[in-house]
N, C-alpha and C positions, 0 to 999 in steps of 0.2 A: 644215236651218232657216236661212234667209237670214243672219240676223243674227249667226251664229257666224263670228268671223274665223278665216282661216286664210292662212298666208303664199303670195301668188303671185309670182312671179318672171318677169321679162321679159328676154329674151334681147339684150342691151345691142348686139350686133353688127348686129341685124336691127329697125328699126323698125317694120317691117311684120308682123312675127311676132306670132302670137296668144299670149297669155298662156299659160304652162303651170304646172302645180302639180307641186312635187317636195318630198321630205321632207328634214329633215336639210341636208347641204351639197350633196345635188343631183348627186352625183358621176356622171360620165357617161363610159364608155369612148370613146376618140378613134374616130371613125367611125361610131359607134353612132347609129341615127335617135333623135331626141328624140321620146320619148312621156309622156304626161300619167300621173303616178303618184298613186294615192290618198294624200293627206296623212293626218296623224296624228289628224284627226277623225273619221276613218272612211272610207268610201269615197266620199265627196264629193266631185265633181270640177266644174270650171266648165265646163260643156258648152258653153256661149252666151258670146261674145264681147261682153258687155254688163255693166257693173260700176259701182258706186259706191264712191269711195275717203273714207273718213272720218279725217280728222288729229286723232286724240285729243290729241296735245299742244297743238294750236289749241283745242279746248274747253277743256283744262286751264287754259291760258294765259288764255283769256277769263274763266274763272270768277275766277282770280287777280286779274285787273284789276279786275274788278267788286266783288271783296271789297275791294281797297283803296280803290274810289273811294266805297263807302259808308261811312256814318259807324260808328265802331267798335261803338257799341252794338247796331247793327242786325244780326239774323240773317239768312242766307242760306237760303231755299228752293228748291232746285233741281227743277225742273219737267221729269221725263222719261217724260210720257204720251206716247201715240202712238208707241212704239217710239222714245222719245227724238226725236221730231220727224223721225223716219226714219232718224236717226242709229246706231240700236240703244241701248235702253234700260239694259240693264245696264252696256255700256262705257261710257257717257257718266255714268251714276250713279257709278260707281266713279271716274272722273276728277273729277266734281264734289266727292266726299267726299275725295279725295286734295288738292283745291284749297282745301278750308276750307267747304264748305257744311255747314249745320246741319241742314237737313232735306230730306226729297224729297218730291215731290208726284207724283201721277198722276192720271188721271180715273176709273178702274175699278178694282173689286176684283182682277179677274184680272191686272191690270198690277202692283198692289201684291202680290200673292202671287208674282207671279214675280220681282221683286226679294228677297223674303224667301228664296225658294227659292236663289236665287244668293247668300245670304249676307249681303245688306246690312243693317246693322244701324241705320242712323239712323231717328229717327222718321219715319213715312211718313204723309202726309195724303192720303186720296182725296177728290177736290174734287167728284166728282158724288155725291149722297145715293144710299145703297144700300137695299135693302129690309130692312125690320126683322129679318125672320128669319134674315139674315145676320150680325147682331151678334155671336154666338157664335163665327163663324170670324174675325171681325175683332178679337176679344178673343185668340183664340188666338195670332193672329199678331202682336199688338201695334201695330194700325192705328188710326191717327185718322181719325175720321169727320167729313164735312160734315153740318149738318142744318138745314133750313129751316123747319120747321113743328112745333108743340107736337104734334100728332097723331102724329108720328112715334114720340115717346118713349112715348106711351099704347100704342102698337101693339108697340113693342119689349120692353115689360115682359113680354109673354107668353113671350119667349125669353131674357130676362135678368131675373130679380126682383133686387132692390135689394141684397141679402145675397149674391149667388152670382157668381161669374165675375170678380171684382176690379174696378178702376176702368175707365170707359169714358172715353176723352179724346174731346172733340168740338170742332169749330170751327163757329160759327154764321154762316153766309153772310146778308149783309144787301144787299137790293135797293135801290141808291141811285139807278139808272137804266139799267142795262143791261137790266133787264126779262126775264131769264131764270127764274131762280130766287133766293129769298130772302125775309128778313122785310121786309115794306114799312111797316108801320104799327106805332105803338106799342101798340095793342090786340093783335096779334100777339104782340109781345115779350112783354107781360105774361102772354099765356097761357102762354108758355114758360118765365117763370123758376121757377115752383114745380118744374118738372122739372130745371131746371138746378141747383138747390138740394139735389139728392138727393145722399146721402153717396158715391155710388159713380159720380158724374158729376165730370168735371174739365174745365171750360171752357178747353181750352187757347189757343183763339182766337177772335175776332170779326173778319170781315173782309167787303170788298167788292171788287168789281173795276170798273174803269173801261171805258167804251164808245169813249171818243176819245181815248185818251193819246197817239195817234202824230198827231193833227192840229194843225197850227200854230194854230189857233184853240182856246184853252184854256178858252171860257168854259162849257162843258158840263162838262169836268172839275172845274171849280171849283164848279158846282152841286153834283156828286156827293161832292165834298169836305166841302161845308158839310152836306149830308145826312149823310153819315158822322159827322161830328164830332157832330151832333146825336144819332144812334143810340149814339154812345159814351157820351153822359151818360144813355141809358136805363140802360145796364150799370154805372153808377158803383156801384152798391150790391153788386154781383157780383164776386167776384174772377175776373178774366180774366188769364191769363198772357201773351196777346199779341193786339195789335192789329196789323192789316196791311190795306192797300189797294191797294198799288204794284206791278204786274208790270213786265216789263223796261223798257218805253217810259217809264213814269211815274216809276220807280226813278231813271233814268239822267237824266231830264229835269229832275225836280223832288225833290232830294234831301231837302228838307224834308218830303215826304210818306212818308219810309220808314220811320217809326214803329218798333214792335218788329222788324219783320220784312218783307222784301221776296220775292215771288215771281218767280223769275228762269228764264224759259223761253227765249223766242226768243232773247234776247240772248247767252244760254250757247252758242247754235250759230252766233252772229255775226251775228243778223237784229236789226236796231234801225233808229230813224230818224235815220240820220246827220246829217242836216240840220238837225235840231233838238238835237241834243247837242253838247256840246262837253267837253273834260277827259279823254275816253277815245276809244280806238280799238280795236274787236274786229273779227275778220276771221272769213268762214264757214269752216267745217270740212269741207264735203262738195264733192266735184266728181263728174261723171257723164260716163260714157266707153262708147264701143262701137267698133266696126270694121266697115269696109265689107265685106259679103258677097257682094255683087254689083255690076258695073258695066256699063252698055251705052250704046251710041249711041241717042238717040230722034229719030227723023225729024221734020222738021216736019210738023204736022197729026197727029200720033200722040197717042193718049190715054194717059193714065197714072192708075192707081188707081181706086178703087170710084166709081160713077156718073159716070165720064168726067169727073171734077172738074177735071183738068188737060189741056190741049191744047198741045203744043209749037208756040211760036210762030215757032221756027227749029230747025233740027239742033242738037242738044246733048248733052252727056254728063250721065248720071244716075246714082247710087248709092243702093243699097238698104242700110238699117241694120237690125239685129234687134233693134227696141224699138219699142213701141207703147202704146196705150191701157191694155192690161192691164198695163203696167209702172209707169203714172201719167203716160206722156206722152201726155197727151189731146188731144183734138180741137181744144181752145183753142190750144195750140201750133202749129197748121196752118202759120202765116205766120212762124214762127220762124225761126232760124238755127241753124247748128251749125258747129264748127270742122274743117276737114279741111286737115291739113298747114299749119298756120298761117293759113288764109285762111276767111272766112265763107262758107258755104256755105247756100242757102235751102231750106228744107222746101217741096216741091211735091206737089200731090195730096192726098188726103185721108190722114190718119192712121188706119191699120188696127190690129187688135188686137195684132200681134206685129212690126210693119215700119212704118218710114218711108222716104220716098224724098226724096233732095236733089238739088239742081242742083248740077254740078260744073263746076270752070273748065276742066277737061282730062280725059283718061284717066287716073284715079288707079288704083294696084294694088288688087286685092283683099285684105283685110287691114290696109289704112291704118288708123291710129287715128282716131277721131272723137270730138270733145270736144263735149258737149252743155251741161254746165256747168263752168267752171274755163278754165285757159288752154293755149294750144298757141302755142308760138314767141312771136310780138311780141303774139299778139291774146288776149283773153279775153272770155268771154261770163258775166257774173255771175248768180248767181240773183235778186237785185234787178232786172237788166234784164228777165229773163224775166217775172218776177212784175208789174213795171210794164206790160209788153206786153198781159199777158192781165187786168189790172187785179185782181190778187190778192195776198196778204201772201206772202214767201218761205217762210214756214213750210207754207203750203198745198202748195206744189210738194215740199218736201222730205219731207213727211208721207205724200205720195201716191205716193210710189215703193214698189212693192210689193215681196212677198217674192221673186217671180221674179228681182229684181235682185240679185246678189251683193253683199254689203259687204266690203270690204277695208279693213283697219284699218292705219293707220300710227300709229307710236308712237316720237316722238324723245325717248326717256327716259321714266322713271316706270314704270308697271306694264307688265312685259313682256306680250306678246300671248300667251305660253304660260298665263300664269295667267289672263287672261280667257277663253282658249278652253277652259281646264279647267272653270271655273265655269258656262260656258254649257252644256258638254256634259251636265251633271248635270241639266239642265231636261228 
């Protein structure tokens, strides 16, 4: 499982050496050839020199900074869906807990069950409505559910009669303008109220989600806020534990919208609209690396890659890197750059399933480290730079990095990697 962390060591004396794994102190007899050794997570080896590094300490520091930035009375729900936005769900959830998170949130039932199996005890909200027949499973694992329609309760009663199974905690999603799911009209709300008044239903939350919180123009967000305020009045005769409307961008830009709780996802991983936020600095925790697997001289006029997409205008050096669209480095990255020996190298030719090719400034040794996201010497390529280039948000890039890419976890204090590893092994 790619999200299981294990120690990977680099030979300090040789920058071009590929990483190798060794357990314990990695002692080696003098003169003995260095060989990969299975680590204590089993016989898993990193057979390919492509990996993502996750700085768990940075995630923890980001959550601490956000916690201190929020109003004291506001609770923090840490969103770890999509394998923690590609950073590792269990690992990032534990850092969030240590940093003071009050709740966890995921998109789907299977993500919540994975956290419970790993021993996470905080309340967990499933943000996407589940099928009514899964309600007993949610109750068994103490999971909170998002509900968007009265008919869901009607169907659910076939699987959970009123006086069996304990109390079911729900959060009602209101559609104030994002347009995907949620209660839209007062008539829909009135249909739901009798079900919410049942003795075994606890309305732990009523919430909405903004469509344009990262836009400089806040007029549409303000419209959604007004709609949500009106919807709050619909529920004034109902006991609601928490109202929440702000996710990362809105919570950092407009503290007055924090209400009882905020949902922090992207910002926990260092992704937020820096140009619109003051008073807090967050840093990304993920970097992505590989190594040159092949280099050669391409002669003028020769073609490179599928569909003859690139033709050399002059003699040049090129390098091949073992990462491709099956790893999440999609065709949209075709004209991006990587860092080789602290210099930018342009991706040329089409990105294939398993490999990309780059234009090198000179003949560079095979095994040289390549940085796709992160820093090398005096140069850096941020995930925001790449996101801006291909017109997406940073979290789309990090959450698209697939299981084929090994995650290496760095922890500068706090939970030791051994503890995280043993928890993940149990899954």
